[in-house]
C-alpha positions as CSV (number, residue, x, y, z in Angstrom):
1,X,-0.1,-0.1,-0.1
2,X,1.4,3.8,-0.7
3,X,2.0,6.1,2.0
4,X,-0.5,8.4,3.2
5,X,0.5,12.0,3.1
6,X,-1.0,14.5,5.8
7,X,-0.3,17.8,7.2
8,X,1.9,17.0,10.0
9,X,1.1,17.7,13.8
10,X,2.6,18.3,17.1
11,X,2.3,14.1,18.0
12,X,4.9,13.7,14.9
13,X,7.6,16.1,16.2
14,X,9.8,13.1,17.7
15,X,9.6,10.9,14.2
16,X,10.0,14.1,12.3
17,X,13.2,14.9,14.1
18,X,14.8,11.6,13.4
19,X,14.1,11.8,9.6
20,X,15.4,15.1,9.5
21,X,18.8,14.0,11.1
22,X,19.2,11.5,8.5
23,X,18.5,14.0,6.1
24,X,21.3,16.4,7.5
25,X,23.6,13.6,7.7
26,X,23.6,12.7,4.1
27,X,24.3,16.5,3.2
28,X,27.0,16.4,5.7
29,X,28.3,13.1,4.1
30,X,28.0,14.8,0.8
31,X,30.5,17.9,2.4
32,X,31.0,18.0,5.9
33,X,32.5,21.4,6.2
34,X,29.4,23.2,4.0
35,X,27.1,21.1,5.9
36,X,28.6,21.2,9.3
37,X,26.2,19.5,12.0
38,X,25.5,21.9,14.6
39,X,25.9,21.1,18.3
40,X,23.1,19.6,19.7
41,X,21.1,19.4,16.3
42,X,18.3,17.1,17.5
43,X,17.6,20.2,19.7
44,X,17.9,22.6,17.0
45,X,15.9,20.8,14.8
46,X,13.2,20.0,17.3
47,X,12.8,23.6,17.9
48,X,12.5,25.0,14.3
49,X,9.6,22.1,13.8
50,X,7.8,22.9,17.0
51,X,7.7,26.6,16.2
52,X,6.5,26.1,12.8
53,X,3.9,23.7,14.1
54,X,2.5,25.8,16.9
55,X,3.7,29.5,16.7
56,X,0.9,31.9,15.7
57,X,3.5,34.7,14.5
58,X,5.4,33.3,11.8
59,X,7.9,35.1,9.6
60,X,6.8,33.3,6.3
61,X,4.1,31.0,5.3
62,X,5.6,27.2,5.7
63,X,4.0,23.8,5.5
64,X,4.9,20.7,7.0
65,X,3.7,17.2,5.4
66,X,4.2,13.8,6.5
67,X,4.1,10.0,4.9
68,X,2.6,7.7,7.2
69,X,2.8,4.0,6.6
70,X,2.4,1.1,8.7
71,X,1.9,2.9,11.9
72,X,4.9,5.1,11.5
73,X,6.4,8.2,9.9
74,X,8.5,7.1,6.5
75,X,8.8,10.7,5.2
76,X,8.6,14.3,5.6
77,X,8.4,17.2,3.3
78,X,8.6,21.1,4.0
79,X,8.0,24.1,1.7
80,X,7.4,27.9,2.1
81,X,6.1,30.7,0.3
82,X,9.2,32.4,-1.0
83,X,9.1,36.2,0.0
84,X,10.2,38.1,-3.3
85,X,13.0,40.4,-2.9
86,X,12.3,44.0,-3.2
87,X,14.4,44.5,-6.4
88,X,12.2,42.2,-8.4
89,X,8.7,42.7,-9.8
90,X,7.2,39.6,-8.3
91,X,4.1,39.6,-11.0
92,X,3.6,35.9,-10.0
93,X,3.2,36.3,-6.5
94,X,5.3,34.4,-3.9
95,X,6.9,31.3,-5.4
96,X,6.0,28.1,-3.5
97,X,9.5,26.4,-2.5
98,X,10.4,22.8,-1.8
99,X,13.0,23.1,1.0
100,X,16.0,20.9,1.2
101,X,14.9,19.5,4.9
102,X,12.9,16.7,3.0
103,X,13.5,13.3,3.4
104,X,12.1,9.8,3.0
105,X,13.5,6.5,4.5
106,X,15.1,4.0,2.1
107,X,12.3,1.7,2.9
108,X,9.3,3.7,2.2
109,X,6.6,2.6,-0.1
110,X,7.6,3.1,-3.5
111,X,6.3,6.4,-5.1
112,X,6.4,8.3,-1.5
113,X,8.9,11.1,-2.5
114,X,7.1,11.6,-5.7
115,X,3.7,11.8,-3.5
116,X,5.4,14.1,-1.1
117,X,6.5,16.5,-3.9
118,X,2.8,16.3,-5.4
119,X,1.3,17.1,-2.0
120,X,3.5,20.0,-1.2
121,X,2.9,21.7,-4.4
122,X,-0.8,21.2,-3.6
123,X,-0.8,22.8,-0.5
124,X,1.5,25.6,-2.3
125,X,-1.0,26.0,-4.9
126,X,-3.9,26.4,-2.4
127,X,-1.9,29.1,-0.5
128,X,-1.4,31.2,-3.7
129,X,1.6,29.9,-5.4
130,X,1.6,29.8,-9.6
131,X,5.3,29.1,-9.8
132,X,7.1,26.4,-7.6
133,X,10.7,25.7,-6.9
134,X,12.5,23.0,-5.5
135,X,15.9,22.9,-3.7
136,X,18.3,20.1,-4.3
137,X,21.5,18.5,-2.6
138,X,21.0,14.8,-2.1
139,X,19.0,12.2,-2.8
140,X,18.5,10.6,-6.3
141,X,14.7,10.0,-5.3
142,X,14.2,13.5,-4.8
143,X,16.0,14.7,-8.2
144,X,14.1,12.1,-10.0
145,X,10.7,13.4,-8.8
146,X,11.6,17.0,-9.2
147,X,12.3,16.1,-13.1
148,X,9.4,14.2,-13.2
149,X,7.2,17.2,-12.3
150,X,8.9,19.3,-15.0
151,X,11.4,21.1,-12.6
152,X,14.4,23.0,-14.4
153,X,17.6,24.3,-12.9
154,X,17.1,27.9,-12.2
155,X,20.1,28.9,-9.6
156,X,23.1,27.1,-9.0
157,X,25.0,27.6,-5.6
158,X,28.5,26.9,-5.5
159,X,30.6,26.2,-2.5
160,X,34.5,26.5,-1.9
161,X,36.0,25.5,1.3
162,X,40.0,26.2,0.6
163,X,40.0,30.1,1.0
164,X,43.4,30.0,1.7
165,X,45.2,33.0,3.3
166,X,45.8,35.2,0.6
167,X,45.7,39.2,1.2
168,X,43.3,41.0,-0.6
169,X,44.1,42.1,-4.3
170,X,45.5,45.6,-4.2
171,X,43.0,47.0,-6.8
172,X,40.2,46.1,-4.4
173,X,39.2,48.1,-1.5
174,X,36.3,48.5,1.0
175,X,33.1,50.1,0.1
176,X,31.9,53.6,1.7
177,X,28.8,55.9,1.1
178,X,30.1,57.7,-2.1
179,X,30.4,54.4,-3.7
180,X,26.8,53.7,-3.5
181,X,25.4,55.3,-6.6
182,X,27.9,53.2,-8.6
183,X,27.4,50.2,-7.0
184,X,23.5,50.9,-8.1
185,X,24.5,51.4,-11.5
186,X,26.1,48.2,-11.9
187,X,23.5,46.5,-10.1
188,X,21.3,47.6,-12.5
189,X,23.7,45.9,-15.5
190,X,23.6,42.9,-13.2
191,X,19.7,42.8,-13.1
192,X,19.7,43.4,-16.7
193,X,21.4,40.1,-17.4
194,X,19.5,38.3,-15.0
195,X,16.2,39.6,-16.6
196,X,17.7,38.4,-19.9
197,X,18.5,35.0,-18.6
198,X,15.2,34.3,-17.3
199,X,12.1,36.3,-17.0
200,X,11.8,35.1,-13.4
201,X,13.6,37.8,-12.6
202,X,11.7,40.6,-14.2
203,X,12.6,43.9,-12.6
204,X,10.8,46.1,-9.9
205,X,10.6,49.8,-11.7
206,X,11.7,51.0,-7.8
207,X,14.6,48.8,-8.3
208,X,17.3,51.3,-7.9
209,X,15.8,53.4,-5.5
210,X,15.4,50.1,-3.1
211,X,18.9,48.6,-3.9
212,X,20.5,52.2,-3.1
213,X,18.7,52.1,0.4
214,X,19.6,48.8,1.1
215,X,23.1,49.5,0.0
216,X,23.4,52.5,2.5
217,X,22.0,50.1,5.1
218,X,24.4,47.2,4.4
219,X,27.4,49.8,5.1
220,X,26.2,50.0,8.7
221,X,26.0,46.3,9.1
222,X,29.1,44.7,11.0
223,X,28.7,41.2,9.8
224,X,29.7,42.1,6.2
225,X,32.2,43.3,3.8
226,X,31.3,45.4,0.8
227,X,34.2,45.7,-1.5
228,X,34.5,47.6,-4.8
229,X,37.2,48.0,-7.6
230,X,37.7,51.4,-9.1
231,X,36.9,54.9,-8.4
232,X,33.4,56.0,-7.0
233,X,33.0,58.1,-10.3
234,X,33.9,55.0,-12.5
235,X,33.2,52.1,-10.2
236,X,34.2,48.8,-12.0
237,X,32.1,46.2,-10.2
238,X,31.5,45.3,-6.5
239,X,30.9,42.1,-4.1
240,X,29.2,41.8,-0.9
241,X,30.7,39.0,1.5
242,X,27.8,38.4,3.8
243,X,26.8,35.8,6.5
244,X,25.0,32.6,5.6
245,X,21.0,32.5,6.4
246,X,18.6,29.7,7.3
247,X,17.0,30.2,4.0
248,X,19.4,27.4,2.6
249,X,20.5,25.8,5.5
250,X,18.2,23.5,7.8
251,X,18.5,24.0,11.7
252,X,20.4,21.0,12.1
253,X,23.4,22.6,10.3
254,X,25.8,25.2,12.1
255,X,26.0,28.3,9.4
256,X,28.4,30.2,11.8
257,X,31.2,29.5,9.6
258,X,29.6,29.9,6.3
259,X,29.6,32.7,4.1
260,X,27.3,33.8,1.3
261,X,28.0,35.9,-2.1
262,X,25.0,36.9,-3.7
263,X,25.2,40.5,-4.5
264,X,28.6,40.4,-7.2
265,X,28.9,42.0,-10.7
266,X,31.7,43.0,-13.0
267,X,31.5,44.0,-16.6
268,X,33.7,40.8,-17.2
269,X,30.3,38.8,-16.7
270,X,28.0,41.3,-18.7
271,X,27.8,38.6,-21.8
272,X,26.3,35.7,-20.0
273,X,27.6,33.2,-22.4
274,X,31.4,34.6,-22.7
275,X,33.7,35.6,-20.1
276,X,35.3,38.8,-21.1
277,X,39.0,39.7,-20.2
278,X,39.6,36.1,-18.8
279,X,37.6,37.6,-16.0
280,X,40.2,39.2,-14.5
281,X,38.0,41.9,-12.5
282,X,35.6,39.7,-11.7
283,X,38.4,37.1,-10.1
284,X,39.9,40.0,-8.3
285,X,36.8,40.6,-6.4
286,X,35.7,37.1,-5.7
287,X,39.4,36.5,-3.9
288,X,38.7,39.8,-2.2
289,X,35.5,38.4,-1.1
290,X,37.3,35.2,-0.1
291,X,40.0,37.2,1.9
292,X,37.3,38.9,3.8
293,X,35.9,35.6,4.9
294,X,39.1,34.5,5.6
295,X,39.8,37.2,8.1
296,X,36.7,36.6,9.7
297,X,37.5,32.9,10.2
298,X,34.7,32.1,7.5
299,X,35.8,28.6,6.4
300,X,33.3,28.1,3.8
301,X,32.1,30.3,0.8
302,X,28.7,29.6,-0.8
303,X,27.8,31.7,-4.0
304,X,24.7,32.3,-5.8
305,X,24.7,31.9,-9.3
306,X,21.7,31.5,-12.2
307,X,22.0,28.0,-13.9
308,X,21.9,30.1,-17.6
309,X,24.9,32.8,-16.5
310,X,27.5,30.4,-18.2
311,X,30.2,33.2,-18.0
312,X,29.7,33.5,-14.3
313,X,29.8,29.6,-14.1
314,X,33.0,29.6,-16.0
315,X,34.6,32.1,-13.2
316,X,33.5,30.1,-10.4
317,X,34.5,26.4,-11.8
318,X,38.2,28.1,-12.8
319,X,38.4,29.5,-9.3
320,X,37.7,26.0,-7.6
321,X,34.0,26.0,-7.1
322,X,31.6,23.4,-7.1
323,X,27.6,22.8,-7.2
324,X,26.4,22.2,-3.5
325,X,23.0,22.9,-4.4
326,X,20.1,23.6,-7.3
327,X,17.1,25.2,-7.2
328,X,15.0,24.6,-9.8
329,X,11.6,25.9,-11.5
330,X,8.0,24.5,-12.6
331,X,6.1,27.3,-14.1
């Protein structure tokens, strides 16, 4: 008999914690540094799931569903409505995202993973999602289920842990307030490339003003380094080295030693299918961000890269990065 898929309840929490820890250990086995296990990981997972199932005030709408069979929980899927970043138009509303902390035991009935994916899509659709995203790290059954549903890669997440101890390249410096207009201008170029790659990244009409405000705010945040190349009047490129967030890392993992690069652009990358100037400027910015992480004792870098941005992929792979996670889209 197939497993029964239903919403999770508080009585399921002990079994869910057991499954989610097994899931986390699979990621840890794939990359022990990137997916470092948190101290007292079971407590972190239990607390996160209990909050999701019981708290009235939630930072976003999220859904936990389980697969039950033979009197036990044999699978779990976690999904959410993903807030649209303010620089994007979000004409289709909040996408539904199936998160990486989803798992089925090896002896679950055949088709359990597919049923969990279908159930997650159904609850997200009922919540208003018109576009669906999936996140994949490990598990061939999950990859096959997403492919069967028509998901195609949208965003690649690259990682590198051998950051070394090289100093920041001399032509890269810390940003200041005078650099913000130049950063915003280069960001507009970045957004244009993104939209050309996929209309998912449609640009909000107030994107420049919103990004300007965020950059000025970011300059005051002590947990990140904003780095630029060139004079403020003719800024060549920028990169922001910032801490990881829970959006990409389930609660069983310790993220204190992980840094993320998302806001990153240089004209070397302007043509998505051809890296210009052998990527010299963009590589210098990337190495500067790595040096900034190393100074903060951050051991792993996690870089966001659209799947269709081949020149950026070429740069990252030349720099020693490997794919660690894939977000795919179903329209």
